[in-house]
C-alpha positions as CSV (number, residue, x, y, z in Angstrom):
1,M,-0.1,0.1,-0.1
2,T,1.2,3.4,-0.6
3,I,0.1,6.6,1.6
4,K,-0.2,9.6,-0.3
5,A,-0.2,13.2,1.2
6,G,-2.9,15.0,1.5
7,W,-3.4,18.5,0.1
8,Q,-0.5,20.8,1.8
9,G,-1.5,24.2,-0.1
10,R,0.4,26.4,-2.1
11,A,3.4,28.1,-1.3
12,Y,4.7,31.5,-2.8
13,E,6.7,29.9,-5.4
14,D,3.7,28.3,-6.6
15,I,1.4,31.5,-7.4
16,S,1.8,33.4,-10.5
17,V,-0.4,36.6,-11.5
18,G,-3.5,35.9,-13.3
19,D,-3.8,32.0,-11.6
20,I,-7.5,31.8,-10.7
21,Y,-8.4,29.1,-8.2
22,P,-11.6,27.8,-7.6
23,H,-12.1,26.5,-3.7
24,A,-13.3,23.2,-3.6
25,L,-15.2,23.5,-0.5
26,G,-18.5,25.4,-0.2
27,R,-20.5,26.5,3.0
28,T,-24.3,26.9,3.9
29,I,-25.0,29.7,6.1
30,T,-27.1,29.3,9.2
31,D,-29.0,31.6,11.2
32,V,-27.0,30.4,14.3
33,D,-24.1,31.4,12.1
34,N,-25.5,35.0,11.7
35,I,-26.6,35.8,14.8
36,W,-23.6,34.5,16.6
37,F,-21.3,36.7,14.4
38,T,-23.7,39.5,14.8
39,L,-23.4,39.3,18.8
40,L,-19.5,38.3,18.7
41,T,-18.9,41.6,16.7
42,N,-21.2,43.5,18.7
43,N,-23.0,44.7,15.7
44,P,-26.6,46.1,17.0
45,N,-27.9,46.5,13.4
46,P,-31.6,44.5,14.0
47,I,-32.0,43.5,10.5
48,H,-29.0,40.6,11.2
49,F,-31.4,39.2,14.6
50,D,-34.7,40.9,14.9
51,Q,-37.2,38.9,12.3
52,V,-39.9,41.2,13.3
53,Y,-38.0,44.4,12.4
54,A,-36.2,42.5,9.1
55,A,-39.8,41.7,7.6
56,Q,-40.7,45.3,7.6
57,T,-37.6,45.8,5.3
58,E,-37.2,46.0,1.6
59,F,-35.5,42.4,2.5
60,K,-38.7,40.7,4.3
61,R,-36.2,38.7,6.3
62,L,-33.0,38.6,8.5
63,L,-29.6,39.2,6.7
64,V,-26.4,37.9,7.1
65,D,-23.9,40.1,8.7
66,S,-21.7,41.5,5.4
67,T,-18.5,40.9,7.6
68,F,-19.2,37.1,8.1
69,T,-19.9,36.8,4.2
70,L,-16.4,38.3,4.0
71,A,-14.7,36.0,6.8
72,L,-16.2,32.9,5.1
73,V,-14.9,33.4,1.8
74,T,-11.8,34.6,3.3
75,G,-12.0,31.0,5.0
76,L,-13.2,29.2,2.1
77,S,-9.7,30.1,0.4
78,V,-7.0,29.4,3.1
79,A,-6.5,25.4,1.6
80,D,-6.1,26.9,-1.8
81,V,-3.9,30.2,-0.9
82,S,-3.0,31.3,2.3
83,Q,-2.7,28.1,4.2
84,N,1.1,28.3,4.3
85,A,1.2,31.6,5.5
86,I,0.7,33.5,2.3
87,N,-1.0,37.1,3.4
88,L,-3.9,38.2,1.3
89,G,-5.1,41.6,0.5
90,W,-8.3,42.6,-1.0
91,D,-9.4,45.2,-2.8
92,E,-12.8,46.9,-4.2
93,V,-14.8,44.1,-1.9
94,R,-18.4,44.6,-3.1
95,L,-21.6,42.7,-2.0
96,T,-23.5,42.9,-4.8
97,H,-26.7,40.7,-3.3
98,P,-28.0,39.8,0.0
99,V,-27.1,37.0,1.4
100,Y,-29.6,34.7,4.0
101,A,-29.6,31.8,6.0
102,G,-29.8,28.7,4.0
103,D,-27.5,30.2,1.0
104,T,-24.4,28.2,0.0
105,L,-21.6,30.1,-0.5
106,H,-18.7,29.0,-3.2
107,A,-15.6,31.3,-3.7
108,W,-12.3,31.6,-5.6
109,S,-9.6,33.6,-5.7
110,E,-7.6,35.1,-8.6
111,V,-4.0,36.4,-8.3
112,L,-4.0,40.0,-9.5
113,E,0.1,41.0,-7.9
114,V,2.9,38.9,-6.0
115,R,5.5,40.3,-4.1
116,E,7.6,39.1,-1.4
117,S,7.0,40.2,2.3
118,Q,9.3,42.5,3.8
119,S,10.8,41.1,6.9
120,R,9.7,43.4,10.1
121,P,12.6,44.3,12.6
122,T,13.1,41.9,15.9
123,M,12.2,43.7,18.7
124,A,14.6,43.2,21.8
125,S,12.6,42.8,25.1
């Protein structure tokens, strides 16, 4: 029997400008995800946790906290892009559609630029 290592993620040398990485896993969002994240981040907007309030808005139901959406998409990308400490940057983040509990999100990443990080000076204590 041959033991084969699992996916270990990409390293800096594996990434080139123009690469597009469709991330294999999707994630279905639950009401609990949304409410916990909203509470965790101390977001007081009732559209994320008050169904009576949300029913009176144009959306007619609770919206998923947009910062949760961004965090989830970032998490979906880790195995392909940043598992080996490659830092991501975001440019022109646009959330063009509302996200609701029950929606399943899938993501992909496109490499627009690559550069080596500058090392930080070590601090003596």
